[in-house]
C-alpha positions as CSV (number, residue, x, y, z in Angstrom):
1,M,7.7,4.3,-7.9
2,A,9.9,6.2,-6.8
3,M,12.9,4.2,-7.7
4,A,11.7,4.0,-11.5
5,K,11.9,7.6,-11.5
6,H,15.2,7.9,-10.3
7,A,16.2,5.0,-12.8
8,G,14.4,6.8,-15.5
9,V,12.0,4.0,-16.1
10,E,9.0,4.8,-17.2
11,L,6.6,3.3,-14.6
12,E,2.7,3.8,-14.2
13,P,0.3,2.8,-11.2
14,E,-1.6,0.7,-13.9
15,D,1.7,-1.5,-14.6
16,W,1.3,-3.3,-11.2
17,Q,-2.2,-4.0,-12.0
18,V,-0.7,-5.4,-15.7
19,H,2.6,-7.1,-14.6
20,G,1.6,-8.1,-10.7
21,Y,-1.7,-9.0,-10.2
22,D,-1.3,-12.4,-11.4
23,I,1.5,-13.4,-9.1
24,P,0.6,-15.8,-6.6
25,L,1.9,-15.8,-3.1
26,L,4.6,-17.9,-2.8
27,A,5.9,-17.7,0.7
28,D,3.9,-18.6,3.7
29,V,5.4,-15.8,5.7
30,Q,3.7,-13.5,8.3
31,P,1.6,-11.6,8.3
32,A,0.2,-13.0,5.5
33,G,0.9,-16.7,6.3
34,R,2.1,-18.4,9.4
35,F,6.0,-18.7,9.3
36,L,8.8,-15.9,10.6
37,G,11.0,-14.6,8.4
38,E,14.0,-16.4,9.7
39,R,12.6,-19.6,8.4
40,F,12.1,-17.8,4.7
41,H,15.5,-17.0,4.9
42,R,17.2,-20.3,5.9
43,A,14.7,-22.1,3.3
44,G,16.0,-20.1,0.3
45,G,14.7,-16.5,0.6
46,V,14.5,-14.1,-1.5
47,P,16.7,-16.1,-4.6
48,A,14.3,-19.1,-4.4
49,I,11.3,-17.3,-5.2
50,M,12.7,-14.9,-7.7
51,R,14.0,-18.4,-8.8
52,E,10.6,-19.8,-9.1
53,L,9.6,-16.7,-10.7
54,L,12.0,-16.8,-13.2
55,D,11.2,-20.6,-13.8
56,A,7.3,-19.6,-14.4
57,G,8.4,-16.9,-17.0
58,K,7.6,-14.0,-14.7
59,L,11.2,-12.8,-14.9
60,D,13.7,-11.9,-17.6
61,G,16.5,-14.1,-16.7
62,D,18.8,-12.1,-19.5
63,C,19.0,-8.9,-17.2
64,P,22.2,-7.8,-16.6
65,T,22.8,-7.3,-12.5
66,V,25.5,-6.3,-10.2
67,T,27.7,-8.8,-10.0
68,G,27.8,-9.0,-14.2
69,R,26.3,-11.7,-14.5
70,S,22.5,-12.2,-15.8
71,M,19.9,-12.7,-13.4
72,A,19.7,-16.3,-14.7
73,E,23.4,-17.0,-14.0
74,N,22.9,-15.7,-10.4
75,L,20.2,-18.0,-9.9
76,E,21.8,-21.1,-10.6
77,G,21.0,-23.9,-8.3
78,R,18.8,-21.7,-6.1
79,G,15.4,-22.5,-6.3
80,P,12.8,-25.4,-6.6
81,A,14.5,-28.1,-5.0
82,T,15.3,-26.3,-1.5
83,A,11.7,-24.3,-1.7
84,R,9.9,-27.3,-2.8
85,S,11.1,-29.1,0.7
86,S,9.8,-26.8,2.9
87,A,5.9,-26.1,4.0
88,L,6.9,-22.5,3.7
89,W,6.7,-22.6,0.0
90,R,4.7,-23.3,-2.9
91,T,5.4,-23.7,-6.6
92,A,4.0,-20.9,-8.7
93,E,1.6,-23.6,-10.2
94,G,0.4,-25.0,-6.5
95,A,0.1,-21.7,-5.2
96,G,-3.7,-21.8,-4.7
97,G,-2.8,-24.2,-1.8
98,L,-1.7,-21.8,0.4
99,P,-3.8,-20.7,3.8
100,R,-4.2,-17.2,1.8
101,P,-4.1,-17.3,-1.8
102,E,-5.5,-14.0,-2.4
103,G,-2.1,-12.2,-2.1
104,Q,-2.3,-10.1,-4.8
105,S,-2.2,-6.5,-4.6
106,L,-5.4,-4.4,-6.7
107,R,-4.8,-1.2,-7.8
108,L,-8.2,0.7,-6.4
109,R,-9.6,3.7,-8.8
110,H,-13.0,6.2,-8.0
111,H,-15.4,7.9,-9.9
112,E,-13.9,11.3,-8.6
113,D,-13.8,11.4,-4.8
114,L,-11.6,8.8,-3.3
115,G,-8.6,9.3,-5.4
116,H,-6.2,6.6,-6.8
117,L,-5.7,3.8,-4.0
118,A,-3.5,1.5,-4.3
119,G,-4.8,-1.9,-2.8
120,I,-3.6,-4.6,-0.9
121,P,-7.0,-6.8,0.3
122,R,-5.3,-10.0,1.5
123,A,-8.7,-10.4,3.6
124,L,-10.9,-8.2,1.8
125,P,-12.3,-11.0,-0.7
126,E,-13.5,-13.0,2.3
127,R,-15.4,-9.9,3.7
128,A,-16.7,-8.9,0.3
129,G,-18.2,-12.0,-0.2
130,P,-18.6,-13.8,-3.8
131,R,-19.6,-10.9,-5.3
132,G,-16.6,-9.2,-4.6
133,H,-18.4,-6.2,-3.2
134,L,-18.0,-4.9,0.7
135,R,-20.0,-1.6,2.0
136,G,-19.1,-0.5,5.1
137,R,-19.2,3.0,7.4
138,A,-16.6,5.0,7.8
139,V,-14.9,6.8,11.0
140,V,-12.3,8.9,9.9
141,F,-8.9,10.0,11.9
142,D,-6.9,13.1,11.2
143,G,-3.5,11.4,12.0
144,S,-2.5,8.6,14.5
145,E,-2.4,10.8,17.2
146,D,-6.4,11.5,16.8
147,Y,-6.6,7.8,16.3
148,H,-5.0,6.7,19.2
149,R,-6.8,9.0,21.4
150,R,-10.0,8.2,19.8
151,I,-10.2,4.8,19.1
152,N,-12.2,3.5,22.1
153,D,-14.8,6.4,22.0
154,P,-18.1,4.6,22.7
155,A,-19.6,7.2,20.6
156,L,-18.0,6.5,17.3
157,G,-20.1,3.2,17.0
158,I,-17.2,1.0,15.7
159,D,-18.5,-2.0,14.6
160,E,-17.3,-5.3,12.6
161,R,-19.1,-3.4,9.8
162,T,-17.1,0.2,10.1
163,I,-14.1,0.7,7.9
164,L,-11.2,2.8,9.5
165,V,-10.1,5.6,8.0
166,I,-6.9,7.8,8.6
167,R,-5.9,10.6,6.3
168,G,-3.2,13.2,6.9
169,A,-0.8,10.6,6.6
170,G,0.8,11.0,3.1
171,P,4.1,13.2,1.4
172,L,2.3,16.5,2.4
173,G,0.2,15.8,5.4
174,W,2.5,14.1,7.9
175,P,5.1,15.2,6.1
176,G,6.8,12.8,4.5
177,S,4.5,9.9,4.2
178,A,4.1,7.4,7.7
179,E,3.7,3.8,8.3
180,V,0.7,4.6,10.3
181,V,-2.1,2.8,8.6
182,N,-1.5,0.0,10.8
183,M,-4.9,0.2,12.6
184,Q,-6.5,-2.2,14.9
185,P,-10.1,-2.5,15.9
186,P,-11.6,-0.6,19.9
187,D,-10.7,-3.1,22.6
188,H,-14.3,-3.9,22.7
189,L,-13.9,-5.5,19.3
190,L,-10.3,-7.4,20.2
191,K,-12.3,-8.7,23.5
192,R,-14.8,-10.0,21.4
193,G,-12.3,-12.0,19.0
194,I,-12.5,-9.4,16.2
195,T,-9.0,-8.5,15.7
196,S,-9.0,-6.7,12.2
197,L,-11.1,-4.2,10.3
198,P,-11.1,-2.8,6.7
199,T,-8.9,0.2,6.8
200,I,-8.0,2.9,4.5
201,G,-5.6,5.6,4.5
202,D,-3.4,8.4,2.6
203,G,-0.4,7.2,4.2
204,R,1.7,3.8,4.2
205,Q,1.8,0.5,6.3
206,S,4.3,-1.3,7.8
207,G,4.9,-5.2,7.4
208,T,3.2,-5.7,10.6
209,A,-0.1,-4.7,10.0
210,D,-2.4,-7.6,9.2
211,S,-5.9,-6.0,8.6
212,P,-7.2,-5.9,5.3
213,S,-5.8,-2.5,3.7
214,I,-6.1,0.4,1.4
215,L,-3.4,2.4,0.9
216,N,-1.5,5.4,-0.4
217,A,-4.7,7.3,-1.8
218,S,-3.6,9.8,-4.5
219,P,-3.8,12.8,-4.0
220,E,-3.7,12.7,-0.1
221,S,-6.2,14.5,1.9
222,A,-3.8,17.6,2.0
223,A,-3.3,17.8,-1.3
224,G,-7.3,18.3,-1.7
225,G,-8.0,14.2,-2.2
226,G,-11.1,12.7,-1.9
227,L,-10.0,11.8,1.7
228,A,-10.4,15.2,2.6
229,F,-13.8,15.4,2.2
230,L,-15.0,12.4,3.7
231,R,-17.1,12.3,6.6
232,T,-17.7,9.8,9.8
233,G,-20.7,8.1,9.2
234,D,-20.6,8.3,5.3
235,V,-20.6,4.9,3.8
236,I,-18.0,3.3,1.8
237,R,-18.4,1.1,-1.1
238,I,-15.8,-1.4,-2.2
239,D,-16.0,-3.3,-5.5
240,L,-12.8,-5.7,-6.2
241,T,-14.3,-6.9,-9.2
242,Q,-14.3,-4.0,-10.6
243,G,-10.9,-2.3,-9.1
244,R,-13.3,0.8,-7.7
245,C,-13.5,2.3,-4.2
246,D,-16.3,4.9,-3.6
247,M,-17.7,6.8,-1.3
248,L,-21.4,7.2,-1.6
249,V,-22.1,11.0,-1.1
250,E,-23.9,13.2,-3.3
251,A,-22.2,15.4,-5.4
252,A,-23.7,18.7,-4.1
253,E,-22.7,17.4,-0.3
254,I,-19.4,16.9,-1.6
255,E,-19.1,20.3,-2.8
256,R,-20.5,21.9,0.3
257,R,-17.8,20.2,2.2
258,K,-15.1,21.6,-0.1
259,A,-16.4,24.7,0.5
260,D,-15.1,24.0,4.3
261,G,-11.7,23.3,3.0
262,I,-9.4,20.9,3.6
263,P,-8.4,19.0,7.4
264,P,-5.7,20.9,8.3
265,V,-2.1,19.5,9.0
266,P,1.0,20.2,11.2
267,A,2.7,23.1,10.3
268,D,6.5,23.0,9.1
269,A,8.4,22.0,11.8
270,T,11.9,22.8,9.8
271,P,13.1,24.6,6.9
272,W,13.4,21.5,5.6
273,Q,10.2,20.3,5.9
274,R,9.1,23.3,4.2
275,I,11.0,23.0,1.0
276,Y,10.1,19.3,1.0
277,R,6.0,20.4,0.7
278,R,6.9,23.1,-1.8
279,T,8.3,20.2,-4.2
280,V,7.6,16.5,-3.2
281,T,5.0,14.9,-5.5
282,Q,2.1,12.2,-4.7
283,L,2.5,9.0,-3.8
284,S,1.3,7.9,-7.3
285,D,4.1,9.5,-8.8
286,G,6.7,8.3,-6.4
287,A,6.4,11.1,-3.6
288,V,9.7,12.3,-4.8
289,I,11.5,16.0,-5.1
290,D,9.4,17.2,-8.8
291,G,12.5,17.7,-10.4
292,A,15.0,15.4,-9.0
293,A,15.0,12.9,-11.8
294,D,16.0,15.8,-14.0
295,F,19.8,15.0,-12.1
296,R,20.1,11.2,-12.4
297,G,23.6,11.7,-14.3
298,I,24.6,13.7,-11.7
299,A,27.2,11.6,-10.7
300,E,29.1,11.3,-13.9
301,T,30.4,15.3,-13.8
302,P,32.6,15.9,-11.1
303,P,31.7,19.0,-8.8
304,R,33.4,22.3,-9.7
305,H,36.9,23.0,-7.8
306,N,35.5,25.3,-5.0
307,H,38.9,26.4,-3.5
């Protein structure tokens, strides 16, 4: 979303659903799959993926590139033969044979409470069952420090039906957004072999996370989004068939909680953080400085001579 803003391309969150949901998981790479990135590189890497998508009609081969050649010309001799000779790859037609074919991202909506959520439901279909529904009791953390401090607190009552939630991790709350939605279950569940729980957050997540994850909740908690009014013990319902994620809380109770205000976040640590917080947009809009896209052509005009 941020790159689209700065490139002058009109892109909305819904576009990921329209153009990306039916793209299958083509490379069996960790953490969604079995193999390391090094093997992915040696087997053809990104060009092999692009060639497979080109052959499947999912890329515009006439698109010009920085090499001066078209995308299709760049990908000549780059893909299928190498890719199909490796256990790491699947073709677009045969991607269902992957260990985790449900690699698509799904954009989740809400009725008015949780905000826009960009979902990565990697293992959610398994937990949601054949009807695509999942309910769980929320345990809410305010920032990563709170999570690390309390995740093993027995009083939280975390079990295999819990949904872990972290807020205060977005562009305003952190500030800058952070890859801290990488939450693991408490130790007592790990010892039982339960290595992941569904997670929700208004921040980002690094590639090392393997929990079924719902990320980039927007508006974030610090901007008054729905996560600000979620409480530990609330029930969250995830409906993958309808693309919804809702907290099952009475409207009157939500209004009462709104009167309490939004959870506090760390104070500005530098003048630049203050400037950033006053001007940054939400993750659904790219988390860019508001108005920055107006200066896309700045390099075309030489600066004024200042001596």
